[in-house]
Backbone of each chain as ProteinMPNN parsed JSONL, in Angstrom:
{"seq_chain_A": "MSAYNYETFDGYVASGDEQREFAAWPDLLHAGDAAPEIAGTVLDGDQLALSSVWQRRTTVVEFGSFT", "coords_chain_A": {"N_chain_A": [[21.092, -23.551, -15.558], [19.086, -20.895, -16.643], [19.891, -17.486, -17.62], [17.776, -15.998, -16.871], [16.851, -16.575, -14.272], [18.733, -15.209, -12.446], [21.564, -15.516, -10.239], [22.879, -13.658, -8.684], [22.303, -10.238, -7.9], [24.004, -8.061, -8.482], [25.608, -9.222, -10.389], [23.773, -9.575, -12.427], [23.218, -6.883, -13.053], [25.794, -6.054, -13.827], [26.093, -7.59, -16.114], [24.707, -6.268, -18.026], [22.162, -6.975, -18.742], [20.002, -5.992, -17.213], [20.0, -3.276, -17.875], [19.442, -3.462, -20.632], [16.906, -4.647, -20.577], [15.28, -2.73, -19.294], [15.56, -0.685, -21.14], [14.254, -1.7, -23.348], [11.596, -1.894, -22.685], [9.819, 0.425, -23.035], [9.093, 0.274, -25.743], [7.636, -1.977, -26.027], [4.683, -3.63, -25.412], [1.555, -1.865, -25.661], [-1.128, 0.256, -24.408], [-4.226, -0.686, -25.721], [-3.276, -2.72, -27.305], [-3.507, -6.289, -27.967], [-3.612, -8.433, -25.186], [-0.936, -10.489, -24.236], [-1.073, -14.001, -23.435], [-1.231, -15.032, -20.013], [-0.215, -17.544, -18.299], [-0.147, -19.797, -15.604], [0.664, -21.259, -12.389], [-1.411, -21.75, -9.67], [-1.359, -21.411, -6.041], [-2.221, -23.777, -4.901], [-1.473, -25.599, -6.697], [-2.938, -25.946, -9.015], [-3.479, -25.267, -12.54], [-3.782, -22.157, -14.273], [-5.072, -20.037, -16.734], [-4.935, -16.7, -17.39], [-6.395, -15.482, -19.383], [-8.843, -16.684, -19.361], [-9.998, -15.445, -17.275], [-9.927, -12.672, -17.893], [-11.598, -12.693, -20.078], [-14.051, -12.448, -19.008], [-13.986, -10.477, -17.024], [-12.659, -7.249, -16.195], [-9.206, -7.144, -15.518], [-6.665, -6.804, -13.168], [-3.215, -6.987, -13.168], [-0.425, -7.619, -11.372], [3.047, -7.774, -11.429], [5.679, -9.346, -9.652], [8.081, -9.894, -6.931], [9.73, -10.821, -3.843], [10.927, -8.377, -3.28]], "CA_chain_A": [[20.077, -22.554, -15.206], [19.12, -19.774, -17.58], [20.199, -16.189, -17.035], [16.539, -15.381, -16.343], [16.874, -16.718, -12.806], [20.106, -14.885, -12.059], [21.877, -15.865, -8.847], [23.302, -12.462, -7.944], [21.759, -9.026, -8.516], [25.073, -7.237, -9.073], [26.019, -9.892, -11.619], [22.736, -9.247, -13.421], [23.451, -5.497, -13.468], [27.079, -5.991, -14.538], [25.972, -8.25, -17.42], [24.019, -5.38, -18.965], [20.786, -7.434, -18.998], [19.055, -5.083, -16.561], [19.953, -2.055, -18.692], [18.77, -3.797, -21.895], [15.481, -4.915, -20.346], [14.597, -1.457, -19.028], [15.56, 0.11, -22.372], [13.333, -2.291, -24.332], [10.203, -1.888, -22.214], [8.931, 1.463, -23.61], [8.656, -0.054, -27.106], [6.996, -3.299, -26.026], [3.234, -3.568, -25.558], [0.956, -0.578, -25.287], [-2.587, 0.28, -24.244], [-4.901, -0.929, -26.99], [-2.794, -3.979, -27.88], [-4.029, -7.535, -27.397], [-2.775, -8.891, -24.071], [-0.413, -11.866, -24.334], [-1.549, -14.922, -22.397], [-0.482, -15.197, -18.762], [-0.609, -18.848, -17.758], [0.736, -20.176, -14.505], [0.239, -22.221, -11.379], [-1.857, -21.152, -8.415], [-0.572, -21.979, -4.947], [-2.606, -25.163, -4.585], [-0.926, -26.468, -7.725], [-3.748, -25.964, -10.241], [-3.074, -24.381, -13.633], [-4.77, -21.126, -14.596], [-4.763, -19.091, -17.807], [-5.682, -15.489, -17.028], [-7.346, -15.109, -20.441], [-10.17, -17.174, -18.97], [-10.535, -14.461, -16.325], [-10.2, -11.374, -18.533], [-12.734, -12.801, -21.002], [-15.287, -12.136, -18.28], [-13.865, -9.319, -16.128], [-11.436, -6.452, -16.211], [-8.254, -7.85, -14.653], [-5.444, -6.094, -12.791], [-2.13, -7.963, -13.033], [0.815, -7.065, -10.821], [4.19, -8.695, -11.479], [6.61, -9.005, -8.586], [8.703, -10.918, -6.087], [9.792, -10.36, -2.461], [11.34, -6.974, -3.184]], "C_chain_A": [[20.194, -21.342, -16.129], [19.458, -18.49, -16.846], [18.959, -15.524, -16.464], [16.523, -15.425, -14.819], [18.292, -16.441, -12.295], [20.317, -15.142, -10.564], [22.232, -14.633, -8.031], [22.814, -11.206, -8.666], [22.862, -8.185, -9.146], [25.621, -7.878, -10.344], [25.053, -9.605, -12.759], [22.933, -7.816, -13.936], [24.727, -5.408, -14.313], [26.991, -6.606, -15.936], [25.37, -7.334, -18.472], [22.582, -5.791, -19.238], [19.76, -6.468, -18.419], [18.877, -3.812, -17.397], [19.186, -2.32, -19.999], [17.269, -3.997, -21.682], [14.71, -3.623, -20.077], [14.519, -0.608, -20.291], [14.53, -0.398, -23.373], [11.869, -2.081, -23.961], [9.326, -0.809, -22.858], [8.391, 1.098, -24.99], [7.928, -1.386, -27.184], [5.493, -3.161, -26.289], [2.709, -2.216, -25.114], [-0.546, -0.752, -25.043], [-3.224, 0.172, -25.624], [-4.469, -2.22, -27.662], [-3.519, -5.174, -27.245], [-3.065, -8.027, -26.32], [-2.248, -10.297, -24.34], [-0.95, -12.728, -23.186], [-0.631, -14.892, -21.173], [-0.985, -16.494, -18.145], [0.371, -19.233, -16.665], [0.073, -21.158, -13.568], [-0.222, -21.466, -10.143], [-1.272, -21.958, -7.258], [-1.016, -23.376, -4.514], [-2.166, -26.143, -5.669], [-1.723, -26.518, -9.018], [-3.194, -24.981, -11.268], [-4.186, -23.371, -13.901], [-4.235, -20.27, -15.735], [-5.6, -17.842, -17.552], [-6.61, -15.02, -18.142], [-8.748, -15.589, -20.103], [-10.825, -16.232, -17.97], [-10.884, -13.174, -17.057], [-11.201, -11.494, -19.685], [-14.025, -12.351, -20.328], [-15.206, -10.84, -17.487], [-12.599, -8.541, -16.427], [-10.484, -7.028, -15.166], [-7.0, -7.004, -14.424], [-4.365, -7.144, -12.521], [-0.881, -7.241, -12.552], [1.893, -8.138, -10.905], [5.148, -8.34, -10.341], [7.209, -10.214, -7.894], [8.8, -10.332, -4.671], [10.135, -8.873, -2.34], [10.721, -6.154, -4.297]], "O_chain_A": [[21.291, -20.832, -16.357], [19.335, -18.401, -15.624], [19.063, -14.593, -15.666], [16.218, -14.429, -14.162], [18.96, -17.335, -11.777], [19.404, -15.009, -9.75], [21.931, -14.559, -6.839], [22.899, -11.115, -9.89], [22.676, -7.648, -10.238], [26.046, -7.181, -11.265], [25.46, -9.416, -13.906], [22.824, -7.575, -15.138], [24.744, -4.776, -15.369], [27.72, -6.2, -16.841], [25.503, -7.586, -19.669], [21.845, -5.053, -19.891], [18.758, -6.162, -19.066], [17.76, -3.336, -17.599], [18.376, -1.495, -20.421], [16.459, -3.57, -22.503], [13.602, -3.448, -20.584], [13.539, 0.106, -20.501], [13.991, 0.381, -24.16], [11.0, -2.09, -24.833], [8.18, -1.099, -23.201], [7.322, 1.576, -25.368], [7.633, -1.874, -28.275], [5.1, -2.613, -27.319], [3.325, -1.518, -24.307], [-1.145, -1.76, -25.418], [-2.816, 0.848, -26.568], [-5.197, -2.763, -28.493], [-4.064, -5.08, -26.145], [-1.85, -8.035, -26.52], [-3.027, -11.202, -24.64], [-1.242, -12.224, -22.102], [0.586, -14.746, -21.294], [-2.058, -16.53, -17.542], [1.576, -19.017, -16.792], [-0.928, -21.796, -13.895], [0.513, -20.625, -9.624], [-0.752, -23.055, -7.46], [-0.27, -24.081, -3.835], [-2.435, -27.341, -5.591], [-1.251, -27.067, -10.013], [-2.534, -24.001, -10.922], [-5.37, -23.682, -13.773], [-3.085, -19.832, -15.705], [-6.828, -17.913, -17.504], [-7.526, -14.239, -17.885], [-9.732, -14.974, -20.511], [-12.048, -16.215, -17.828], [-11.977, -12.633, -16.889], [-11.617, -10.468, -20.224], [-14.971, -11.928, -20.992], [-16.218, -10.168, -17.289], [-11.593, -9.106, -16.858], [-10.903, -7.363, -14.058], [-6.362, -6.55, -15.374], [-4.575, -8.073, -11.742], [-0.35, -6.366, -13.235], [1.673, -9.279, -10.498], [5.401, -7.162, -10.092], [6.906, -11.365, -8.205], [8.03, -9.434, -4.331], [9.689, -8.198, -1.412], [10.956, -4.948, -4.379]]}, "seq_chain_B": "MAWYFVYTREAHPGEHVTHHTSFETKLDNARLLRDEIGIRRPILVDDLEGTAHRAYGLLPNMTWVIGRGGRILYRADWTSAANVEAFLDRYEEGRRRRPPGGVVSSYVSEQIEFRDVDREAFYDRLRRNGPRSYDEFKHAERLWAERD", "coords_chain_B": {"N_chain_B": [[-14.329, -7.111, -11.332], [-11.036, -8.342, -11.313], [-8.095, -9.242, -9.515], [-4.72, -10.061, -9.719], [-1.598, -11.361, -8.566], [1.36, -11.886, -10.099], [3.891, -14.072, -9.661], [7.294, -13.737, -10.119], [10.728, -14.223, -11.217], [13.133, -14.049, -8.525], [13.899, -10.803, -7.68], [15.986, -9.768, -6.131], [17.819, -11.91, -5.048], [18.84, -13.804, -2.14], [20.491, -15.262, 0.761], [18.389, -16.271, 2.244], [15.955, -15.959, 0.815], [16.046, -17.398, -2.032], [17.501, -17.51, -5.404], [15.755, -19.041, -8.171], [16.055, -22.42, -8.688], [14.593, -24.515, -9.439], [11.222, -25.421, -10.349], [9.827, -26.114, -8.091], [11.2, -24.804, -6.036], [10.528, -22.203, -6.725], [7.744, -22.2, -6.403], [7.594, -22.747, -3.653], [8.802, -20.402, -2.655], [6.879, -18.557, -3.456], [4.724, -19.298, -1.874], [5.807, -18.688, 0.599], [5.969, -15.953, 0.318], [3.245, -15.275, 0.283], [2.578, -16.086, 2.912], [4.367, -14.724, 4.626], [4.592, -12.062, 3.819], [2.01, -11.471, 3.438], [0.322, -11.224, 1.199], [-2.759, -10.641, -0.207], [-4.066, -10.848, -2.596], [-4.909, -13.176, -5.204], [-2.263, -15.383, -6.0], [-0.375, -16.06, -8.833], [1.864, -18.277, -10.151], [4.454, -17.838, -12.302], [6.022, -19.748, -14.974], [9.187, -21.58, -14.695], [10.965, -20.565, -16.538], [10.052, -18.044, -16.962], [8.019, -17.297, -18.787], [5.574, -15.768, -19.015], [6.37, -13.423, -17.75], [8.446, -12.588, -19.436], [6.941, -12.016, -21.73], [5.721, -9.683, -21.04], [7.768, -7.938, -20.612], [9.676, -8.119, -18.525], [10.267, -6.368, -16.386], [10.631, -5.531, -12.859], [8.5, -4.681, -11.133], [5.898, -4.283, -12.286], [2.594, -3.12, -13.231], [-0.306, -4.089, -14.93], [-3.391, -3.5, -16.608], [-5.943, -5.392, -17.863], [-8.505, -5.296, -20.121], [-11.956, -6.417, -20.212], [-12.288, -9.006, -22.443], [-9.703, -8.834, -23.412], [-8.013, -6.692, -24.13], [-5.277, -4.506, -23.666], [-5.429, -2.066, -21.182], [-4.036, -0.391, -19.505], [-0.739, 0.33, -18.467], [2.079, 0.19, -16.35], [5.365, 0.864, -15.267], [5.896, 0.685, -12.682], [4.383, -0.304, -9.651], [1.673, 1.315, -8.395], [-0.776, 1.418, -6.193], [-2.647, 3.411, -5.714], [-2.566, 4.878, -8.074], [-3.416, 2.982, -9.957], [-5.995, 2.48, -9.019], [-7.158, 5.0, -9.313], [-7.068, 5.224, -12.087], [-8.792, 3.088, -12.799], [-11.212, 4.008, -11.756], [-11.607, 6.309, -13.377], [-11.774, 5.066, -15.854], [-14.007, 3.354, -15.68], [-15.97, 5.264, -15.181], [-15.807, 6.679, -17.59], [-16.668, 4.763, -19.406], [-19.29, 4.44, -18.629], [-20.416, 6.897, -19.096], [-22.618, 8.663, -21.071], [-23.219, 11.198, -22.901], [-26.127, 13.236, -23.433], [-27.32, 12.994, -26.673], [-24.756, 12.882, -27.602], [-21.532, 11.354, -28.261], [-19.12, 9.026, -26.972], [-15.679, 8.697, -27.155], [-12.687, 6.767, -27.14], [-9.235, 7.358, -26.108], [-5.636, 7.198, -26.133], [-3.247, 7.756, -23.587], [-0.12, 8.846, -22.128], [1.953, 9.175, -19.315], [4.398, 10.712, -17.138], [5.014, 9.747, -13.85], [5.392, 10.263, -10.269], [6.959, 8.843, -7.37], [7.235, 8.162, -3.875], [10.312, 7.337, -2.317], [11.424, 5.104, -0.048], [14.268, 4.451, 1.042], [15.572, 3.184, 3.203], [13.662, 1.387, 4.177], [13.483, -0.247, 1.968], [16.085, -1.298, 1.926], [15.91, -2.784, 4.257], [14.17, -4.78, 3.411], [15.77, -6.028, 1.532], [17.766, -7.074, 3.217], [16.224, -8.894, 4.56], [15.863, -10.809, 2.622], [18.387, -11.786, 2.673], [21.773, -11.305, 3.822], [23.649, -11.028, 1.707], [22.115, -10.11, -0.356], [21.638, -7.427, 0.213], [24.313, -6.494, 0.161], [24.989, -6.99, -2.509], [23.229, -5.293, -3.816], [24.192, -2.805, -2.991], [26.653, -2.879, -4.251], [25.737, -2.885, -6.884], [24.683, -0.323, -6.99], [27.027, 1.159, -7.056], [27.987, 0.348, -9.532], [26.023, 1.46, -11.208], [26.506, 4.142, -10.688], [28.999, 4.47, -11.834], [28.332, 4.307, -14.496], [27.018, 6.648, -15.007]], "CA_chain_B": [[-12.895, -6.795, -11.341], [-10.182, -9.393, -10.74], [-6.721, -8.797, -9.235], [-3.78, -11.179, -9.577], [-0.171, -11.098, -8.391], [2.139, -12.904, -10.824], [5.192, -14.222, -9.022], [8.335, -13.836, -11.144], [12.033, -14.531, -10.621], [13.474, -13.171, -7.402], [14.646, -9.646, -8.181], [17.19, -9.572, -5.324], [17.937, -13.139, -4.262], [19.813, -13.815, -1.05], [20.661, -16.558, 1.414], [17.106, -16.77, 2.778], [15.045, -16.044, -0.337], [17.071, -17.722, -3.036], [17.09, -17.553, -6.805], [15.009, -20.274, -8.412], [16.782, -23.464, -9.411], [13.595, -25.498, -9.869], [9.878, -24.849, -10.178], [9.422, -26.348, -6.693], [11.768, -23.677, -5.277], [9.749, -21.01, -7.036], [6.43, -22.356, -5.768], [7.817, -22.598, -2.208], [9.019, -18.987, -2.384], [5.591, -17.865, -3.623], [3.924, -19.584, -0.667], [6.424, -17.899, 1.667], [5.548, -14.569, 0.068], [1.87, -15.169, 0.771], [2.484, -16.281, 4.354], [5.168, -13.773, 5.417], [4.3, -10.687, 3.421], [0.573, -11.308, 3.601], [-0.361, -10.818, -0.031], [-4.134, -11.158, -0.185], [-4.526, -11.107, -3.959], [-4.498, -14.51, -5.663], [-0.909, -15.419, -6.575], [-0.166, -16.974, -9.951], [3.301, -18.478, -10.281], [4.92, -17.993, -13.679], [6.877, -20.935, -15.077], [10.578, -21.348, -14.277], [11.653, -19.792, -17.584], [9.521, -16.683, -16.99], [7.327, -17.08, -20.069], [4.643, -14.622, -18.937], [7.172, -12.241, -17.396], [9.131, -12.154, -20.664], [5.965, -11.458, -22.673], [5.346, -8.338, -20.582], [8.911, -7.044, -20.59], [10.705, -8.503, -17.549], [10.57, -5.422, -15.299], [10.359, -6.237, -11.596], [7.341, -4.246, -10.335], [4.923, -3.715, -13.229], [1.166, -3.428, -13.17], [-1.053, -3.999, -16.181], [-4.829, -3.748, -16.521], [-6.45, -6.014, -19.09], [-9.952, -5.116, -20.184], [-12.79, -7.582, -20.557], [-12.086, -9.323, -23.848], [-8.278, -9.072, -23.645], [-7.257, -5.547, -24.633], [-4.525, -3.806, -22.613], [-5.998, -0.751, -20.885], [-3.14, 0.401, -18.65], [0.506, -0.328, -18.099], [2.973, 1.04, -15.566], [6.593, 0.132, -14.935], [5.975, 0.627, -11.228], [3.049, -0.514, -9.109], [1.098, 2.266, -7.447], [-2.181, 1.043, -6.024], [-3.473, 4.623, -5.839], [-2.626, 5.238, -9.491], [-4.257, 1.985, -10.631], [-7.39, 2.682, -8.618], [-7.628, 6.24, -9.941], [-7.323, 4.904, -13.489], [-9.989, 2.25, -12.92], [-12.381, 4.882, -11.528], [-11.816, 7.128, -14.576], [-12.146, 4.198, -16.98], [-15.389, 2.912, -15.511], [-16.806, 6.448, -15.367], [-15.828, 6.971, -19.026], [-17.492, 3.76, -20.094], [-20.71, 4.622, -18.274], [-20.899, 8.222, -19.472], [-23.207, 8.796, -22.398], [-23.85, 12.52, -22.899], [-27.337, 13.282, -24.278], [-27.089, 13.392, -28.05], [-23.333, 12.859, -27.947], [-20.868, 10.057, -28.273], [-17.881, 8.959, -26.21], [-14.621, 8.008, -27.884], [-11.523, 6.525, -26.28], [-7.928, 7.77, -26.604], [-4.521, 6.648, -25.345], [-2.343, 8.775, -23.047], [1.049, 8.32, -21.41], [2.427, 10.221, -18.41], [5.432, 10.451, -16.137], [4.493, 9.884, -12.49], [6.419, 10.262, -9.23], [6.673, 8.006, -6.202], [8.149, 8.326, -2.753], [11.279, 6.239, -2.176], [11.892, 4.89, 1.321], [15.434, 3.627, 0.796], [15.89, 2.342, 4.366], [12.7, 0.27, 4.211], [13.886, -1.158, 0.887], [17.278, -2.019, 2.387], [15.454, -3.796, 5.225], [13.606, -5.915, 2.658], [16.914, -6.757, 0.969], [18.404, -7.848, 4.302], [15.329, -9.985, 4.861], [16.183, -11.852, 1.639], [19.688, -12.329, 3.053], [22.796, -10.245, 3.851], [24.322, -10.786, 0.431], [21.202, -9.353, -1.214], [21.953, -6.01, 0.488], [25.678, -6.207, -0.322], [24.985, -6.969, -3.983], [22.552, -4.076, -4.274], [25.128, -1.681, -2.79], [27.625, -2.98, -5.346], [25.05, -2.452, -8.109], [24.608, 1.152, -6.947], [28.33, 1.685, -7.509], [28.048, 0.112, -10.984], [25.163, 2.474, -11.85], [27.166, 5.453, -10.57], [30.103, 4.505, -12.803], [27.769, 4.499, -15.842], [26.505, 8.023, -15.167]], "C_chain_B": [[-12.115, -7.926, -10.672], [-8.777, -8.831, -10.568], [-5.851, -10.033, -9.052], [-2.364, -10.646, -9.372], [0.575, -12.224, -9.089], [3.544, -12.931, -10.235], [6.238, -14.553, -10.08], [9.616, -14.436, -10.544], [12.235, -13.639, -9.403], [14.351, -12.03, -7.917], [15.979, -9.488, -7.447], [17.39, -10.805, -4.445], [19.026, -13.033, -3.189], [19.909, -15.198, -0.439], [19.322, -17.153, 1.867], [16.063, -16.945, 1.677], [15.94, -16.186, -1.565], [16.555, -17.513, -4.456], [16.502, -18.933, -7.068], [15.833, -21.247, -9.248], [15.839, -24.572, -9.875], [12.224, -24.844, -9.695], [9.396, -25.034, -8.738], [9.957, -25.23, -5.792], [10.918, -22.433, -5.473], [8.377, -21.055, -6.352], [6.549, -22.191, -4.25], [8.019, -21.129, -1.843], [7.705, -18.201, -2.487], [4.696, -18.102, -2.412], [4.462, -18.802, 0.529], [6.022, -16.429, 1.543], [4.13, -14.342, 0.573], [1.834, -15.177, 2.3], [3.211, -15.197, 5.135], [4.863, -12.332, 5.073], [2.806, -10.414, 3.513], [-0.128, -10.788, 2.363], [-1.735, -11.475, -0.079], [-4.663, -11.468, -1.586], [-4.136, -12.533, -4.337], [-3.129, -14.434, -6.33], [-0.873, -16.47, -7.672], [1.336, -17.074, -10.175], [3.635, -18.723, -11.752], [5.804, -19.244, -13.772], [8.339, -20.573, -14.793], [11.325, -20.474, -15.281], [11.114, -18.368, -17.703], [8.775, -16.344, -18.268], [6.404, -15.871, -20.034], [5.407, -13.34, -18.645], [7.891, -11.7, -18.629], [8.158, -11.469, -21.619], [5.591, -10.025, -22.324], [6.571, -7.473, -20.271], [9.899, -7.181, -19.46], [10.993, -7.485, -16.44], [10.044, -5.981, -13.979], [9.063, -5.856, -10.874], [6.264, -3.607, -11.211], [3.494, -3.99, -12.786], [0.538, -3.18, -14.536], [-2.535, -4.182, -15.863], [-5.287, -4.246, -17.883], [-7.968, -5.891, -19.072], [-10.672, -6.409, -20.527], [-12.697, -7.816, -22.066], [-10.613, -9.434, -24.223], [-7.488, -7.915, -24.217], [-6.537, -4.876, -23.461], [-5.108, -2.411, -22.438], [-4.991, 0.177, -20.211], [-1.857, -0.381, -18.48], [1.344, 0.667, -17.322], [4.201, 0.224, -15.203], [6.873, 0.166, -13.437], [4.565, 0.485, -10.695], [2.704, 0.561, -8.088], [-0.378, 1.942, -7.344], [-3.077, 2.255, -6.225], [-3.63, 5.006, -7.306], [-3.532, 4.271, -10.254], [-5.725, 2.239, -10.298], [-7.969, 3.946, -9.24], [-7.933, 6.002, -11.416], [-8.62, 4.111, -13.634], [-11.259, 3.072, -12.709], [-12.675, 5.701, -12.78], [-12.323, 6.274, -15.735], [-13.613, 3.778, -16.871], [-16.361, 4.08, -15.699], [-16.924, 6.778, -16.861], [-16.7, 6.006, -19.802], [-18.978, 3.989, -19.846], [-21.295, 5.884, -18.887], [-21.429, 8.213, -20.908], [-23.908, 10.148, -22.448], [-25.056, 12.531, -23.831], [-27.004, 13.783, -25.683], [-25.639, 13.31, -28.487], [-22.786, 11.453, -27.993], [-19.601, 10.155, -27.421], [-16.865, 8.172, -27.026], [-13.435, 7.822, -26.949], [-10.26, 7.105, -26.928], [-6.863, 7.2, -25.677], [-3.659, 7.792, -24.86], [-1.179, 8.094, -22.348], [1.604, 9.462, -20.565], [3.653, 9.754, -17.639], [4.807, 10.683, -14.766], [5.661, 9.878, -11.503], [5.985, 9.372, -8.067], [7.671, 8.331, -5.106], [9.072, 7.113, -2.683], [11.747, 6.192, -0.722], [13.066, 3.903, 1.237], [15.733, 2.694, 1.975], [14.943, 1.154, 4.462], [13.046, -0.757, 3.124], [15.112, -1.97, 1.303], [16.888, -3.102, 3.413], [14.884, -5.014, 4.509], [14.727, -6.726, 2.0], [17.564, -7.637, 2.035], [17.54, -9.04, 4.689], [15.567, -11.143, 3.875], [17.519, -12.519, 1.962], [20.737, -11.24, 2.973], [23.436, -9.984, 2.494], [23.436, -10.02, -0.539], [21.46, -7.856, -1.044], [23.326, -5.654, -0.084], [25.703, -6.1, -1.855], [24.276, -5.725, -4.51], [23.466, -2.869, -4.109], [26.212, -1.703, -3.879], [26.995, -2.507, -6.658], [24.917, -0.925, -8.138], [25.921, 1.774, -7.407], [28.486, 1.486, -9.018], [27.214, 1.152, -11.73], [25.848, 3.841, -11.826], [28.304, 5.579, -11.588], [29.589, 4.731, -14.226], [27.373, 5.952, -16.084], [27.622, 9.0, -15.553]], "O_chain_B": [[-12.489, -8.405, -9.601], [-8.321, -8.033, -11.386], [-6.211, -10.946, -8.31], [-1.985, -9.617, -9.931], [0.437, -13.388, -8.714], [4.283, -11.949, -10.3], [6.095, -15.513, -10.836], [9.579, -15.075, -9.492], [11.586, -12.602, -9.268], [15.405, -12.258, -8.51], [16.984, -9.119, -8.054], [17.158, -10.754, -3.237], [19.989, -12.278, -3.321], [19.47, -16.185, -1.03], [19.14, -18.371, 1.873], [15.373, -17.963, 1.621], [16.509, -15.213, -2.059], [15.355, -17.36, -4.687], [16.716, -19.872, -6.301], [16.25, -20.936, -10.363], [16.245, -25.465, -10.619], [12.082, -23.847, -8.987], [8.643, -24.206, -8.223], [9.256, -24.762, -4.894], [10.623, -21.706, -4.525], [7.919, -20.058, -5.795], [5.693, -21.56, -3.63], [7.477, -20.657, -0.844], [7.457, -17.29, -1.697], [3.986, -17.195, -1.977], [3.699, -18.316, 1.364], [5.769, -15.755, 2.542], [3.849, -13.331, 1.218], [1.137, -14.366, 2.911], [2.738, -14.781, 6.193], [4.877, -11.469, 5.951], [2.385, -9.266, 3.649], [-1.067, -9.998, 2.463], [-1.86, -12.697, -0.001], [-5.596, -12.256, -1.742], [-3.133, -13.048, -3.841], [-2.867, -13.533, -7.127], [-1.283, -17.614, -7.474], [2.004, -16.058, -10.367], [3.163, -19.683, -12.362], [6.281, -19.74, -12.751], [8.68, -19.397, -14.667], [12.224, -19.724, -14.901], [11.658, -17.566, -18.463], [8.885, -15.228, -18.778], [6.449, -15.034, -20.936], [5.123, -12.294, -19.227], [7.938, -10.489, -18.84], [8.498, -10.464, -22.244], [5.196, -9.246, -23.192], [6.425, -6.382, -19.721], [10.88, -6.438, -19.418], [11.885, -7.719, -15.625], [9.127, -6.802, -13.969], [8.569, -6.645, -10.069], [5.778, -2.518, -10.909], [3.218, -4.952, -12.069], [0.825, -2.184, -15.199], [-2.89, -4.933, -14.955], [-5.051, -3.611, -18.911], [-8.628, -6.327, -18.129], [-10.087, -7.356, -21.054], [-12.994, -6.925, -22.862], [-10.283, -10.054, -25.234], [-6.394, -8.122, -24.742], [-7.119, -4.698, -22.391], [-5.266, -1.665, -23.404], [-5.089, 1.397, -20.338], [-1.876, -1.606, -18.362], [1.318, 1.864, -17.612], [4.098, -0.958, -14.873], [7.932, -0.261, -12.978], [3.639, 1.093, -11.233], [3.36, 0.694, -7.055], [-1.141, 2.161, -8.285], [-4.143, 2.149, -6.833], [-4.712, 5.414, -7.73], [-4.323, 4.692, -11.098], [-6.586, 2.215, -11.177], [-9.13, 3.967, -9.647], [-8.925, 6.508, -11.94], [-9.45, 4.422, -14.488], [-12.26, 2.865, -13.394], [-13.824, 5.795, -13.211], [-13.188, 6.699, -16.5], [-14.362, 3.839, -17.846], [-17.429, 3.924, -16.292], [-18.006, 7.116, -17.341], [-17.389, 6.396, -20.745], [-19.813, 3.766, -20.723], [-22.492, 5.958, -19.167], [-20.734, 7.794, -21.834], [-25.078, 10.243, -22.076], [-25.025, 11.913, -24.895], [-26.466, 14.878, -25.845], [-25.321, 13.638, -29.63], [-23.512, 10.481, -27.783], [-19.084, 11.247, -27.186], [-17.174, 7.092, -27.53], [-13.21, 8.644, -26.061], [-10.217, 7.317, -28.14], [-7.165, 6.772, -24.563], [-3.363, 8.71, -25.625], [-1.245, 6.911, -22.016], [1.716, 10.59, -21.044], [3.907, 8.557, -17.507], [4.148, 11.699, -14.545], [6.785, 9.528, -11.865], [4.794, 9.181, -7.821], [8.806, 8.725, -5.376], [8.65, 5.991, -2.961], [12.384, 7.124, -0.232], [12.885, 2.691, 1.346], [16.107, 1.54, 1.768], [15.363, 0.043, 4.788], [12.922, -1.965, 3.327], [15.176, -3.176, 1.064], [17.463, -4.19, 3.43], [15.088, -6.147, 4.945], [14.65, -7.952, 1.918], [17.874, -8.802, 1.784], [18.058, -10.078, 5.099], [15.482, -12.312, 4.253], [17.761, -13.664, 1.579], [20.621, -10.335, 2.146], [23.734, -8.836, 2.164], [23.938, -9.353, -1.444], [21.499, -7.108, -2.021], [23.477, -4.624, -0.741], [26.361, -5.223, -2.415], [24.675, -5.165, -5.531], [23.516, -2.004, -4.983], [26.628, -0.651, -4.363], [27.637, -1.814, -7.447], [25.027, -0.312, -9.2], [25.919, 2.807, -8.077], [29.044, 2.341, -9.707], [27.642, 1.668, -12.762], [25.787, 4.599, -12.794], [28.543, 6.655, -12.135], [30.304, 5.274, -15.069], [27.39, 6.429, -17.218], [27.367, 10.191, -15.727]]}, "name": "protein", "num_of_chains": 2, "seq": "MSAYNYETFDGYVASGDEQREFAAWPDLLHAGDAAPEIAGTVLDGDQLALSSVWQRRTTVVEFGSFTMAWYFVYTREAHPGEHVTHHTSFETKLDNARLLRDEIGIRRPILVDDLEGTAHRAYGLLPNMTWVIGRGGRILYRADWTSAANVEAFLDRYEEGRRRRPPGGVVSSYVSEQIEFRDVDREAFYDRLRRNGPRSYDEFKHAERLWAERD"}
């Protein structure tokens, strides 16, 4: 299993990954840049690429989990 | 206007809401999120490796607005529905506005915002994921304090 799906939150913090990811974010994408594709699976199992949505409509995308 | 919730890795996995060891686990957790938390926006589940999440920087509670055609209009490292809605109102008003004899030009701005923190409610959500989720977060708080 990759470190992306870490098993323990304190282990993720102790590894320094959390600190590195927060430090990198300000220099990532900015307003005005082309949006990278967001492709995934909807809950009924179908595939969806959000570019097919934002070609037609302004799209708000929230990233998250249970907490 | 379209709104989507992209389900990522579990930020604070526990005994009840576990980290993802397979895509099926991730999809099951996303369905649980819809059913127990009551998220009404369409949920899109990122792949197990977090391809979309990585492309947008891996932070746990981001919101982005993508304009028609695919240009990023807004990004925030924390989700505030009120802030997003205020931005969308200003953006749509700006697009519509055409002063007589004048022109409208766009510009980019960046601000620091503030949010209320209800620590006890957050701890309750950690405990909901499982007791170890709370314990690990308390340990992480000590690690952060040692860095300061």
